[in-house]
N, C-alpha and C positions, 0 to 999 in steps of 0.2 A: 595866494597859495593854490596849487592845483590839486584836484581830487585824485584819488587813486585810479579812476577810470579814464581820465583824459591826459595821462602822462605820455610824453613822446617816447619813441623807440630809443633815442640816445639816452634819455633819462633812465629808462628801464634797464638798458644795457649797463649804464654807469652804476646803478644800484646793484645789479647782478655781479659786476666785477668787484665792487666794494664788499659785498657779502662773501664772495669767493675769497678775497684777500683776508678777510677776518676769519673765515673758516680755516684757511691754510695756517694762519697765525695760531689759532687754537690747536690745530693738529700738531704743530711744532712744540707747543707747550706741553701737550699730552705726551708726545714722544720723549721730551726731556724728562718729564716726571717718571714715565715708565722705565726709561733706561737707567735713571738714577736708582729707582727701586731695584731693578735687576742687578745693578752693580753692587748695591748693598747686600743683596741676597748672595751674590758670588763671594763677596768679602767675608760674610758671616760663615759660609760653607768652608772656605779656606781656613779661617780662624779655628773653626771647630775641628777640622782635620788636623791642623797643627797642634792644637791643645791636646787632642786625643793621642797623638803620636808621642808627645812629650811625656804625658802621664803614663802611657802604656809601656814605655821602655824599661824602667826599673822592674815593674811587675812582670813583664814578659821575661826578663833575664832570670828572675827568681823562679818563675814557673818552668822555664826551660831547664834550669839546673835540677829542679825537683823531678821533672820528667826523665831527664837523663839518669839521675840517681836511681829512679825506680826501674828503668830499663837495665841498668847495670846490675842491680840486685836481682832482676829477673833472668839474668844469664847472658845478656848481650855484652860484647866487649865495649870498652869506653869509646873508641872512635865511632862505632856503629850507633851507640846510644846517643852521642852528641849529634851525629848526622841525622838521625830520625827526629830528634827534638828540634834541630835547626830547620829541617825540611817542613815540619808542621808550622813553625813560625813564619817561614817564607810563604806558605800557602795562605795563611791568615793575613799577612801584610798585603799580598796581591789582591785578595778580596776587598780589603779596606780601600786600597788605591782605586780599584775599579768602581766602587760605590762613589767615592769622591769625584772621580772624573765624570761619571754619569750625571752627577748633580751640577757639574760645570759645563755640560754639553750645550751646543747651540740651541737645541730644541727647548731645553729647560729655561734658557735665558732669553728666548726670542720675545720681542715686544708684541704679544698677541693682540692686546687691546688696540694698540696703535694701528696695526695692520688691518684689523676689522674696520676701524674708523675711516681709514684712508679708502678702503673699498667702498664704504657707504658714501663718502664724499665724492668719489669719482662718479658714482651713479647719480648723485644729486647734481653734480656739475653737468653731466650729460643731459639731464632733464631740463636744466636751466637754459642750455644752448638750443634746445629744440624749439 
């Protein structure tokens, strides 16, 4: 068996390539794990938005009827009262959609840990080649 100090260049190069292959395999495993986690996060966000929308519909209808009735008693005509109540509901729904879309944006779902690891590995590979 050869000692660490008298190894040939081909042996050193072979070891470096083997370590690089192992490193790349580890990076792919990390990427799969992180992307799986991000997909789960996206699924949970979509499920929460859907559940919130389903539960909110009957409550929103009742609240809109109550608001329209209050506006009618306040002196507004029925069409104007319903238009005001519906407009308020539209603004609320747009705000909820925007929040949900922001949670599904590319920045929120980017595999940040994997990207950092790949950058470190590139630097390590450059050092091994020198």
